[in-house]
N, C-alpha and C positions, 0 to 999 in steps of 0.2 A: 427346397423343403418338401414338396409333394413327393418327389422321387425317394427321399430319405424315409418318409413315413410308409411309402409303398413297399420298400425293402423290409421294414419292420413288420408290416402286415403279412407279407409273404412268409417271413421267418416264423411268425406266430401260426399261420395256417399250416406250415410244414409240421410244426410240433403237434397241432391238433390232429392232422391226418395221420401222423405217425402213431399217435395215441389210439386212434380209432382202429388202425390196421392191426397193431399189436394186441389190443384188447379183443378184437373180433377173432383173430387167429388163435389166441391163447385161451380166451374165455374169461380171463381175469381183468375185467374192466376197471375195477377200483385200483388194483395194483398198477395197471398201465397208466392210469391218470396220475397216480401219486408219483410214479417214477419219472414220467415226462415233465410233470409240473416241477418236481424237485430239481431235475436237470436244468430246466429253463431258468428257475430262480437262481441256482448256483452260477449259471453262466452270466446272468444279469449282475449278480454280486461281484463276480470277478471283473466284469467290465467297469463297474462303479469303483472298485478298488484300484484298478489300473489308472482310471482317470483322476481319482483322488490323489494318487501318488504323483501323477504328472503335474497336476495343479500345484501341489505342495512344493514341487521342485522349481517352480517358476513358470510353468506352462510354456517352455521353449518349443518353437515350431519344429525343430529337428528331432525333438524327443517325443513328439505327439504319438499316441497309440495308433497302431495300424488297424483300422476298422472300417466298417461300412455302415450305411443307414443313418439313423438318427445320431449315433455316436460320432460319426464323421462330421455331421452337421454341427454338433456341439464344439468340435475342435475349430471349425471355421468361424463360428460365432465368437469363441474366445479370442481368436486371432484378430477379428475385426474390432472387438472391444479393446484389446490391447493397443492396436494401431490408433484407434480413436483417442484413447487415453494419452498415448504418447504425443499425438498431435496437439491435444488441448494443453498438455503439460508444457510442450515447447512454446506454444502461443503465449501462455501465461508467463513463462520465463523470459521470452522476448519482450513482452510488455513491461515486466518488472525491470529488466535491464534498461529499457528505453527511458522509463521514468527516473530510474536511478541516475542515468547519464544526464538527463535534464536537470535534476536536482543538484548533481555534482557541479554542473556548469553555472549554476546561479551565482551572481556576484555577492549576494547576501548570505550570511552564515545561516545554515539550516540544520537543526538538530531534532532528532526523534527520541523522546524519552518514554520509558514505561511508567507504570503506576507508582514505582518506587523511586522515580526521578533518575533512573539509571540510563545511561546513553545506549541506545540501540543502533543508531546510525547518525553520521554527521558528514557534511561535505567539506571540501578543501578550504573554503572560506572561513570556517570556524577556527582554524589554526592561526590565520592572520589576524582575525578580529578578537577572538576570545582565548586563544592559546590552547584550544582543544585539538588533540591529534586524532584524526578520524579512525585510525586503526588501533592504536595502543590504548586509547581511553574508552573503548567500547566496554560497557559493563560497570564503569565507575559512575558515581553519583555526580550529577551536573553541578550541584551547589558545593561539592567538595573541590571541584576544579576551579570554578568561577566564583571566587570569594569577593563579593562587592557589597557595599551597603545598599539596602533596599531590595535585596534578593527575595526576602519573605513576601514582599508586596506582589512580586511577579506570580507567586503561587498561592494567591488568595483563594481559599477553598470556596468562597461564596460566589466566585465568578468563573465562568467557563473560559473567558478570554480576558487578557490583561495586557496593558502596554506601559512600560516604564522607560525612563531615559537615564543612562548611566555613562560614566567615563570608562573607556576601554581599560581593562586590567593589564594590558601588555603594551599599548601604544599611547605615548604621551600626546596631549592635546587632541585626543580623538573621542568624540561623543557618539554613543551608540543608542539606537532605539531598539528595545527588546519587546517582541510581541509573543505572547503565549496563547495558543489555541488548544483547548482540550477536545479530544475525540476518542471514539472507540474504547469505551470502558476505562475511563480515567487515564488514558495515554495523553502525551503532550507533544505539540509541535512548537518549537522555538525558532523564531526568525530574528536575527540581529542585523541591523542595517546601519552603516556608517552615515551619520547625518551631520558630520562636522562641516562640510561645505555648505549645507543648507543653513546651519546656525551662523556661520561666518557671513553668508549673504544677508541674512536677517539683521545681523549687527551692523553691516555696512549700510543697509537701507535706513535703519534707525539713526545711525550717525549722520547720514546725508540729510535726512529730514530735520534733525536737530540743528545741524550747521546752517542749512538753508533758512530755517525759521529764525535763527539768531541773526544771520546776515540781513535778512529782509526786515526784521523787527525795527532796527534803528532808522533806516530811511522812511519806513512807513510811519513811525512815530513823529518824525520831523514833518512829513507831509500832512499828517493829521493835525499837528499843531498849527501849521500855517492856514489850513482850511478853517479851523475854529477861529483864528484871528480875523480872517476875512469875513466870516459870517457875523461875528459878534462885535466887531470894532465899528462904532457909529461915526468915527472921525474920518474914515476913509471916504474919498470921493465916489460918487455913484458911477462915474465912467471907468473906474479901475476894473 
């Protein structure tokens, strides 16, 4: 950077000395100053125009203006900025692809909706659980595809998050838990989870407890009756 400014200072000193020499030799100092100043300004404007044209065409390295001094330093700074921007852009793209891959691999159906409830993104599990095709249904309203009772409750405007339980619209004997989480200026994240196995397990547990309670109630009643007989029957011998 210092060498670039040194070149510019030397270039300006050359113009000044040239102005002095011409003015001293001709005696027209004002005319000499005006001519040299105008020439220097025109040269600067031509440099600016050349760089503006280069930048408007995409600032490709091979098309960079051939110059020295601070103008060459500007080309270097532009290339560094472009390289840094490309690296940041690539890092962000890699991060986005990574998280998309993670969300696609989730076993639960995951859908991203905009403020109009239109599908912006969905993973593969949505097709199995809700009948949403991740590529073809992008841009369609979620509630136009998944038509089920209680859908209005899921999008209750008074709550930023909501959970409902529904029957799968495409799979018989399948119960789903739908969770909606609002984020980022009225956008929505929908997660649908198959809870059929959990409900079946709960039913088995309740049935087991009911059966065990019924089977134990009869013998316990008999034992309780005998105990009452032993306690309150005065005719029984004391040695019993």
